[in-house]
N, C-alpha and C positions, 0 to 999 in steps of 0.2 A: 681228370686230366685235360679233357677235351674242354670242360666247362672252362676251367681255368683258364688256357688258353685263348678261349674269346674274351674272357675279362678281361684280359691285357692285349691283346687285337684289335678290336673294336676299339675302345678310348683314344688307340696310335690313330688308328687309319680316319678316327674323325679329327683330330686335333691337325692333322694333317691336311686334311681337306681344305679346314678352317684359315689354315695357312696360305692356302693355296687363293681362297677366294678374296680374301683379303688385303693380299699382294694387289691379285690383278685387279679390284678397285682401285686401289690406290693409284698402278700406272696409269688406268684409264683415266680416272681423273687430272691427274698432272699434264698427261697429251692433252685433255680437252683444253684445259684451265692455259695453258700457252697458246696453244690454238686462238681460242677466243680473245685474249690478249693480241696475240699480233695484230689481228685481223680492223682493230680499234680505231686506230686514228689516221686521219686524210692528209696524212704530210705532203702529199703532193699536193693540193688545193693552192694556188696561185696568190699571194698578200701583195700588198705595196704597189698596186699593177698604176703605172704611170706610161703615158705616150709623151714621145719626146722628138726632138729634133724634126720638126717638120718643115721638109721643103716640098717646091715643086716637084721632085719624083721619088721622094721615098719618108721614110719616118720609124721611130725606133721606139719596138715596145720591150720595157723593163719590167721585171717583177721578183718575188723571192718566195723559198719555199721551204718548208721546215726540215725537210731532209734532201739528198739528192738523188734528183730525177732528171728525166729527160724532155726538154720541151720543142713546142714549135706551134707555129700559126696558121692556120688553115684561113684563107683570103683570096677575093674577088671584087667587084665593085657591086654595090650596091645594087638587088636586083637582080643579080646574076649566080650561079652557084662556086661555090668554095672551093674551086678543084688546083689554084694554087698554095702551097705548103713552103714553106721557111723553117728550118731549123736552128736551135739556138749553139749547135756545136755536136760532137760525137761522145763525149762527156756527160755523165751525170754532173748537178751542181747544185749547190744550192741559191745561188743568185743568177738568173736567166737575163741575156740583152740580145733581141731581134729583131734585127733592121730589116724591112719589106723594100726593094729596090726596083728601079724601071718601073714606076707607077707614072700615072696621067696625071697633069697640072688639071689644077681644080677639081677634082674627080673624086666622090665619095665612097672610099673602101669598107667592107662590112670583113671581119675577120672573126675569127674564134680561138681560144687557146689549148692545147691540148699539153696535159703537165701529165708525165707516167702513161697512166691510162687512160684516162678522163680526159675528158671536152668542159670545157667550161665557156661560159657565157654573161654577158652583163646584165645579169636577172632576167635572164631568162628568154632574151634576144643578144644577137650578135651585137659586138665593140662596133662602133660606127666612127670614122674620121673621116674628114675632107681636107684634102693634100691640098696645098697654098699654089694659089698661081705664078706665073713663069713673072721674075723682077729683071726688067732690063739690068738696071744698075746696080751692079755686086760693090760691097763693102772694102776699100783696098787698106785702112789702119786696120791692126791686130790690136787686140784685148786679150789680154790673159787671165784666167782666174786660174792658182794654183796652190798647192798646200798638201800635208801630210794629215790624212785621217788613222786613228788608232784606236785599236779595241777599250772597253772598259777598263781590262788588265795593264791596259799600257803595250800590249804588242803590238806591228801593224796591220789594218782592216786591210786583208787581201782580198783585191772583187769587190768590196764597198761598192754601192750604187750612188754617183753622184751626180745632184741635179742644181743648176744654177739659172735662178730669172730675177726680172727686174721689173716695175710696176709696169703694169699695163703692158708687158713684152712674153711673147711665150716661151716654151721650156725647153732648156738645152740638157744633155746631159754626157754623161763618160763614165769611166772605172778606176778603181786603183789598181797599182799595180802592184808587185807580191812584197813590196816596200810601204804599203802603204800611202805614195804619193801619188796626186793626179794630176792632169796639167788641161784645162780646156779652153780654149779659143771661143770667146762669148763672140765677137766681132758680126758672127751668123745670126745672132740672136734678131727676132722677129718683133714686132707689134702682135698684140692677141691677136688680132682680127686677120693677122699673116698677109698685111696688103701689103706690107712693104719693108725694110730693114730697120731695125731701131737706131735713131737718131743717138749718140755719145756724146756728150760733153766732157767726161772725164772724172765726174766726182760723184757719177749715180749712186745711190742707193741700192745694193741688188740684197739678194738672198738666195743662199745655198743649204741645200739639206743634204742629207748622207743615211743611207740606208742599209741595213747587212739583215741578215735570217732573223739576229737575235736584238736588234738594238737600233735606235737611230740618232740623228741629233740635227738641231735648225741654228745657223746662224747669219747675223746678218750684219754687211761689210759696204765701203765703199771701195769700187771699183780701180779709184787713183791706189789703195795701198791693197790691191789682192794680189800681185805675184812678186813673193806668196805670202800668203795669209798665214798668221801664227798656226801651230800646229793644235789639232781639232780634236776631243774624244770622245768617241760617239755616248749619247747617254745625257749628255750636258747639251745647254741651250749657249748660246752667244750673241754678244752684240760687239765687232770688233771698231762701231765706230762710236765708241766712249772711251773705250784705251783698249792696250793689247793685248789683256787677257783675256776681257770679256766675260769670262766664266761666270756662268749661273747670274746673272746681272740682269734684275729686276726689269729695269725699261726693255731689255732685251725680249722678254717674256711677252712683254703689253703690245711691242711693234713691230714682231715679227707676224707678216704675212707671207704665206707658202699656198700654193694649189691644193687641195686635201688627198691626202690619200686615199685610194679604193681601197681598203683593209680586204676585201675578199669580191670575188670576184663573181659570185653569187648574188652581193649588194644590191637592192632596190633604189632606181633609181631616181632623181626628182621630178626629172622630164617623161611626163605622161602625157596620155592624151586618153582622158576621163570616157568622154562620151563624144562618139560611137563607139560600143562597145564591138566588138572584131566579127564582122560580117552581119553586125546588125541592122535588122527591117525597122524602117521608119515608116510612120503612117503622117508625119508632119513633114512638107514639104521644104517649108524652111527652118529646118530643127535648128536648137542650138547645140554649137560644140563646146568640149571645155575641156581644160586638162592643165597642168602644173610643168613650172620651170623653175630658177630661179626669182627671188622678188625682183621685182621693177625690173627685168628684163625684157627688152623685144622678143617677139615671138613670130616666124614668118609664117602663115597659113594659105597655102596652097590647095585648094578643092577640084578635082578634075570632071568636070561634065560635060554637058554638051558646047560649051564655053568655061574656059580654066577663070575660076576666080582666085583674086588675090588679094593679100592684105597681112598688114602689119599689126598687130594690136602688144600691148605691154603688161606683164603681169602685175598685181596689186602686191601689198606689202606683203602677202603670205605666198605668192610664189600661183596664182592661181589667175588664168584668163578664160575668157568665154568668149565665142562671136558667132551671130547668126545673119544668115546672107539675105541680100535686102529683097531679093530678086528668088523667087520658087525654083526646085532643083529638079529638072526632069526624072521621071520614074526610070528606074533601072538603074545600074550599080555605079558605084563613086568609089574616090580614094579621097580621102584627106593627109598631106603630108605637113609636118610640123617640122621647122627648122626654130635651133635656138642654141646658143651655147651653155657649157655646161659650166661646173665652177672652177674650171682647169682652164677655160677660154675656148675650149675646144665645142666645134660644132660639132649639134647633135643631130640627124634626121630619123624623126620616128613617121611612119604611111601607118595609113587603116581604110581598111576597105570596108563597105555598108551597100545599102540597097535602101532607097527610094522607092515605096509601093505607088501606085498610082491614087488619084484621088477616089475616097470612097471603098479601096480595097485592101486587102492585106496582103496583096500576091501578086505577083506579075503574069505568070506564062504559067498556068497551071496545063499539065500533060495528063492528068487522071481526073475525074470523076467519082469519087466515092460513090457505092453506093447503098451501105449501109453506115446510117448515123454515129454506130453503136461501136464500127470497128477502131482498134486502136492499134496504131503503128508499132511495134517492138523490136527497136532498135537496139544492134548487138555491139556497136560501138562501145568501148566504156568509157570514151567522151563525153561530156555534156551536149546535148542536142537539142538545140528549136524546133518542133514540127509547125511547118505551116498550116494554120487553122483551116478547120474543114467550110469549103462557101455551101451555100442555102442549096436544100436538097428540091428538086422539084418534086411537085404533084405525083407527076407519071412515077418518081423513083418511090413515094412510099407506097404506092400498091404492091411494091415485090420485094418485101421487108427481108429475104433469104441472102445472105451475104454471097457472095462471086468470089473467084478468083483473081480479080482485076488488080494491077498495082496499087500500092496503097499509095497516100500522099507524100510528096516530096520531104525526105529527113534533111537538112542542112545544119553541119556538123558547125560551131561557134568557136573548137577550140585551135582553127588553123592561124600560125603566126601571120604575121603583117608584113615583118620588112623583107625576110626572103622569102622568096615563093616557097622554095622548096630547102626548108630548112634541114638540118640535122640533128637528130638526135640526141641530146647533152644528158645524160644521166650525172647528177650530184651526187657527191659522197655522201653514205649518210654513217653517223656517227656512232656504232653499236655498244652498249654496254660493254665495259670490259670484265673479262671472268662470266661466272655461273653464279648465281646467288645461294645454288645445291653443291657449291664445288666444298664451301670448307664443313658442311655437314658430311658429305658422302665420304670427305678425308678422314675426319673422325670418327664416322663408324667403320671403313676400313682398318683404322689403326686399332679399331678395339678388337675387330673380330681378329687380328692377328696375334693381338694378345691373347684372345681369349683361347686361340690353339696356341700358343706355348705353353702357355699355363697348364690346356689339358694333356698337350705332350710330354710336361715335366713331371706332373700327375700319377701320368700312368706310367711313364717309365722306374721311379720310386718306388711305385707301387709291384714293382714287379723285381725290383730287388730282394 
């Protein structure tokens, strides 16, 4: 009797154990798969970033994101902390327009974008824009550009970013309302170098671009026919200088010129200083400076030495430039500042620090003399370092090879950002793979365990009958 009870009881308990284990594994896999998927996409990354409406006291930063997030700008003059903050509002959105006001004329400002919980930069450096100088005479005649922007499905495009410019002109922007309607007074348009107001004749050929989080459009038109423009649908290309419909006109595709969008905030820009590297030590007192900018573009170079060296060079067809000073630079610390305009006509400023060593020496002011040629500094920093070479050891020191605890040679970090003395750490979002490769196998295994447990349980119950 006892043996018969055990024969029925043990399979039942075993079946229940299999059921519990199988269900537990399935729940665990499901929860973790959901978590992995939820953390995957960087939907707060700023896209289609534009700088527009530059005046002598303000400018506008606009961009889109893939999800509704809050946005803000941290800014300050170049060379100072970015302690000023301006927000895009209190409501999360996918289109963001932030205007910085009460600025100083003819001054360079650096800023970063905070989108959601992350801070974004311009390829690792702050964005830089130079405010226009004050222009005494303001335009008196009004020039309106207006129209309606529709989504591809025909509904009004609410909050679409609308940009308008003319050849060799600056960039103006506005937004559509809930009905997809926009109106922009372009009489405040300035020349590309922001030195004067644009001179209108009435029949200017102008360019419009409208951007939403999911699509965009471009159109060319004549100013005299711009109030209003024919209805524009996102994802189409128009040329209203040919006819009133202008839709998908081949000539429009060939003639439309518009400042290129920055598709991502971390995109590497074409304007760089290749040599010298950050805080690089140079033994050549007449070093060759190299960099890149737009092809056939003027680049202003300023080198801060005992006396300031200022010159202007022009890039070649590939966008490369070089410069070698006519006179030697004095030993010590120096900076090189490069000023040139990017593809949007915005003045970009890059600064790089470097050191010139005295002739016949690879270091300037050694504070210690190593007592053993075999000692090797062991930097604990995670960043790349450059170690000042060991000076020649005198004969008296060779007689005492025993190392002491004297200070080690100076270690000079080489990863210090150059444009802002106290940079903010800007973690960039990393897209993690969605889900787990082992999840499907684990889920199948758990279902197998559940089925096995159910089979054993039913078999044990049938056997007991």
